[in-house]
N, C-alpha and C positions, 0 to 999 in steps of 0.2 A: 680145678681148671678155671681159667679166666677168659671171659669173652673179649674179643677184639672189637674194633669199630664196626665190622660187618656182622657182628653177632655170633661169629664162629668161636668155638672154644679152643683155647690155646693150652697145651699141656705144659707142665713144669719142665719136662725134658726139652721142649721146643724153646722155652724161655732161656734155660741154661745154655743151650747150644748157641742161641743168638748172642747172649752176653759173652760167651767164650770167644766167639768170632770177633766181636767188637773189641775185646781186650787184646786179642792176638793182633788185630789190625793196628791198634794204637801202639802196641809195643814195637811192632815192625816199623812204624812211622818214626818213633823215637830213636830206634836203632839207626835208621837211615839219616836222621838229622844229627846223629852223634850225641844224643842226650842219654842220660842214665835213667834208670828206673829203680824203684825200691819195692821189695817184697818182704813179707814177714814169714819167717820160718821158725818154728819152735819158740815163739814169743820174742824173737830178735829180728831187728831190721837187717836186711841184706841188700847191698847196693850192686847193681849190675850195669855193665857198659864200660866203654873205654875211658870216659871222663868221670867215672864214679869216684866219690871221695873215699879215703882210706876207711877201712872197717875196724878201726881201733875201738876198743871198749871205752866209751865216754866216762869221764870222771863224774862222780856224783855232783850234781848241780842243784842248788836250791833256788826256787822261784820266789 
């Protein structure tokens, strides 16, 4: 547990809940603005949203 500014202990579940709400709120904001967002599932990037780029498999690129 982590103490907050008031010295009270905060559980991991409370932190996770807070982070989940923040992400949910931001994804909703992006949706309303018409922006896309990216998630990673099974080691691959997935694009979500109306303006999301195509999800074609990229060619091997060398940096």
